[in-house]
N, C-alpha and C positions, 0 to 999 in steps of 0.2 A: 495169316503168316506167309511170306513169300520164300521160296527156295531158288537161291540163285545158282544157276548152273552154267558150266562151261561143256558144251558137246563138240567133242573134237573127232574129226575123221582123219585116219592115216591110211593113205592109199585109198581103197575102196571100204575099209572098215569104220565102224562107229563105236567110240567108247564113251561112256557118261561119267563125267566127274563131278561130285557134289563137293563145292568148296565151302559152302557155308550157308547158315540161315538167318534172315533178318526180319524182324517184325516191322514191316513198312507197307506202304500202299504203292510203292514203285513197281514197275514192270521187271520180270525176271532179266537178269544179265544173261543172254544167250550168245554164245559164240558158235557158229555152225559152219564147220568148215570140211573141205575134202572132196568136193567134186561130184558127189551123187546125191547130195541133199535135194529133195523135190523143190524147195522154195528158193534155193540159191546154188544151182548146178556148178557154177564156175568160181565163186568166191567165197566170202566170209560174212556172216552177218553178226552185227553188234548193236546192243541197245540195253538200256535199263541202267540201274544203279550199281557201280563196281563196289565189291567188298574185298578185293584184293587188287594188288598192282597188276597193270595190263600192258602188255607191249605189242603195238602193230608193227609188224615187221616188214622190211623191204622185199619187195617181190610178191607181194600178197595185196589185193584189192579187197577193200571192205564195203559191206552194204551197211549202212546206218539206217536200221528200220524203225527206231524210235528215239526219244530223249536218251542220250548217254551221259551219265552224271557221275561226276569224280568227287566223292566226299572228302572231308577231311582226314588226313592220315594216308590217302590213296594217291599214288602216282600213276598218270597215263604217259607212256613214252611211244612216242611215234618216230619211226625211223625214216631215213631218207627215201623219198621217192614213193611213199605210200599214198595211195588214192582211196579217199572214203566218199561213196556215193550215197547221198542221202535220199530215202522215200520222200516222196511229196507231202509236205504237211508242215504247218507252223510249229507243231509240237516235236518235230524232229529237230534236234539240236544237239551240241556238245556243250556241257556247262561244267566248268571247274569251281566247286565251291570253295568257300573259306577254309583255308589249311589243306586243300587238295593240291595236287602240283601237275603241271603238264609240262613235259619235256618232248617239245616238237621242234626238232632241228633236221631240216632238210638242207640243201646245198643249191649253189646257183644253177647247177646243171640237174639236179635231182631234187626240185621241191617237193613239199608235201601239199597234197591238194585236196580240199573239201568240195564237193561240187554236188549237182543234181544227177539222180540216176535215170531220169528221163531221156529218151531218145530225142526228144526235141526241147532242151532245157530252156527255161524262161525265168526271168527275175522272180523272186517270190516263191519258188518251188519248194523251198525247205526254211528251216529256221537260220541257223548261224552259229559261230563260236563264242561262247559267254565265259567271262573269267570274271570271278568274284573275290576281292580281297578285303583286308582289313586296314586298308589306309583311310585317312581322315576324308569326311564328306560333309558337306555343309546342310543337308536335308534334315540332319538330326543334331540334337546337342547333348554334348556331355560323354566324354570317354570312349567307351566301347559300343555306344548306342548305334544300333543298325537301321537301314532301311531294307526294303524287299525289291527285287528285280521285276521289270514289267513283265517279263516271261518266265515262268515257273515259280515266282513268289520266293526267290531265294534271298537269304540275307547277304547284305555287304555293308562295309564300312567299319570304321573303329579308330584307333589310335596309333597303328603302327606305321610309321612313315616308310619304312624300309621293308614292308612286307613282301615276301616272296612266293610268287604263284608259279614259278619255273622259267621255262625257255620257250620262246615262239620265234623261230628264225627260218626264213625262206618258206613261208606258208601262204597258199593263196586259197581264198573262200570264193566260190562262184555261186552265182544264181540264188542267193540267200534273200532273207527279208520278208519271209512268209509272216502274215499279221494273224495274229489270234482274234482281234477284235480292232475296233477303230482307234482304241488308246493303247494297245498292246502290240508292238511291232517288233520283230527280231532285225538286226542290223548283221552287216558281215562280221566285223567284230565288235563285241560288246565289253568294254572293260568297267566293271564296277568296283569302285575303291580299291583299284589295284595299286600296290605299293612299288616303290621304285628299286627294289631288290629284285623285281620281276625283269626279264631281258625280252624286249619286243624289237626286233630287227628284221627288215626285209619280209614286209607283209603286203600283200594286195587282196583288195576287195574288188571283184569283177562283175559287173551286170547285177547289182542288187536292187531289190525293190523298195528298200527304205535306206538308211543312212548306211555309208560304207564303214566308217569307223567311229565309235562313239565312247566318250570318257565320262562316266557319271562319278564326278570326284575323283579322288585318288592322286598320287603322285608319281606314277609310273612314267618313264621316260620312253619314246619310241622313235626309231629312226629307219629311214628308207620306206616310206610308206606310199603305196600306188593305189589310188582309187579311180578306176575306170567304169563309167557307165552307171553309177548310182542314181537311182531315181528320186531320192530325197536328198538330204545334205551329204556330201562326200565326207566330210569331217565334222563332228559335232562334239561340243563338251558342254557340261553342266555341273552343278552340285559341287562347285568348288575344286575343279581340276587345276592342279598346279605342275603339272609336268611340263617337259621340254619335248617338242616335235622338231626333229632334224632331217632335211631332204624329203619333202612332201611333194608328190606329183598328183594333181587331180585333172581328170580328162571329163568333160560333159559329152553325153549322147544326146539323142533326141528327147528322151524324157528326163528330166533333173529338176532339182531346186537349187540350192546354194552351193557354191563351193566348200564354204566354213560358215557354220552357224554356232556362235559361241555366247552361252548365257552364264551369267553370274550365279544363278541359282536355277533350280528346277521350278518353272513356272507352272507346271502342270500337278504339282501335289500340294495346293492349298496356298495358304498365307505364309510365305517364307521370304519375303521381300527385304528382311533385314538380317542377312544371315551372319554368322561368327566371323566368316571370311568369305571373300569373292573367288570365283575362278580367276586365275591369273598365269596362264601358260606362257610359254616362250616358244615361237615358231621360227626355226633358221631354214633358210634355204627353201622357198615354195614357189612352185609353178601352178597356176591354175589356169587352164584352157577352156575356153566357153565356145560358143557356137557363133560368135559375132554380135556387135553391139546391137544390130536390128533385131536380135532375138530377145531382148530384154533381160530381165533378173539381176541380181548382184553377185558378184563374186564372193563377198565376206560380209556377214551381217553379225554384228557384234551389239548384244542387248542384255537386259536384266542385269545391269551392273558389272559386267565381267570387265576384268582388266586383261591385258594381253601385250606382249612385246613381240614384234615382228622384225626380222633381219632378214635382208635379201630376198625380195619378193618380186615376182612376174606375174602380172594379170594381162590375159589377152582375151578379147572377143565377149566384152559385157557391156550393158547398158550402164552399170553402176559398179564401181570398184568396191568401196567400203560404204556400207550402210550402217550408221549407228543410231540406235533408239535407247531412249529412257534417260533420265535425268542423272541417275546413279553412273550410268556408262561415262556420261559427259564429265562427271566428277573426277573419274579415273584418269580421263585425258588430260583435265587441268593440273591434276596432282602428279603429272608424269608417270603414270602407273600404266599407261596404255601409250605405245608409241610405235611408229613405223619407220625404219631407217632403210635406205638403199631399196628404192622400188622402181619398177618400170612399168608403165601402162602402154598397152598395144590395142587399139581398136576399143577403147573404152570412152563412152561418151561423158560420163559424170565421174570423177575420180572419188569424190567425197559427198554423201548426203548426210547431214548432220542434222538429226531429229531429237538432240539431247537437251536443247536450250542451252548448251555451254557456249562460250564465246571462244570459238576456234574455227579456223575454215582449213583448206587443204594447204594452205601456204605454211602454216603452223603445225599442222597435224603430220605432215609427210617431210622427211629429210632424204637427201641423196636421191632425188627424183632423177630418172634415167640411169642409175646405177646398178639396178636390180637385174641379176643374171637367173635368179631362180634355182631349181632343183638339180639341173644338169643330169636330167634323167636318163639320157643315154648311156651316161658312164656307169649306171648301176642297174640296169633293168634287164640286161641280157640274160636269156636262158630260163627264167623262172616266172616271168610275167605274161599276160596276154594283152593282146592290143586290139 
């Protein structure tokens, strides 16, 4: 049995409050605050599994020393300007479980920041922010059947399209992406089966070692997404993601993979090549800035049967603009379930690579070539993003 404790200091005094006991194998929830603690002389330590609502307050910096888990029925509230500094390690992350709620509402001038506590931070220093909901996924079949997350083995998925995991607004995640092993990697933001009752607006993933933002199924919509310096894919989807992404800015740095990698199903979890539905998101207003066509790589890769609708796209500095793989992905194009309208290419050698065996080319796949203006990033990035 573990005893969850909140250890609070007032001025130089220390008082112990026992808020409950739970029979589990997780670490104690410890909040150690006050300025005299030997392990945290200037801030507040957090970690473990919550068994009561918790508010992180403006004016206080927090040290995340282990995974912070928010279970069903519990709410984590984070006020504007809060900075959470994570100890190095892939098992240091924040996870909102099914039925748990995060209300993290920063402002453009006072964002909420999750970052590394290292004096010389690097991509992959810690885990990232994980949200798990009860919206549909295609990696399991039937009603409320669930899968489990790469990190933490936590359940996600179900049948609640409008499932609500809370609000994430003006939140920046830095130096995330620590890998537990070759197959289990954290992202900046990981959205597992998150429903469209959840609000995601003004989020940035900065200098992460893996994907910036990844959607594992779900129906959630997200807007004003900034991914700068992701070393793997900047935006990734799989397992039947069907939400809408609006105003997306992606900037590659020296180490990177694709701007977008979209999968119709999860190719890593066995034979699921004929799911009950495909990923089919809509992406409105997107800019992908690469490092120049001579540096290779593709801006957008669509595969494993994904469908997708792109409106108003600006792609700059890539060897390939769109790379489409797999026969089923081509079937989606020919069925008009995948399309690209109003797109501009700048310094792109090959606008479309078609490896689907489908009978289409760039002339039929793209419409409104030269009309794309992208995300208009400078109109909404001020005050809360890093560059």
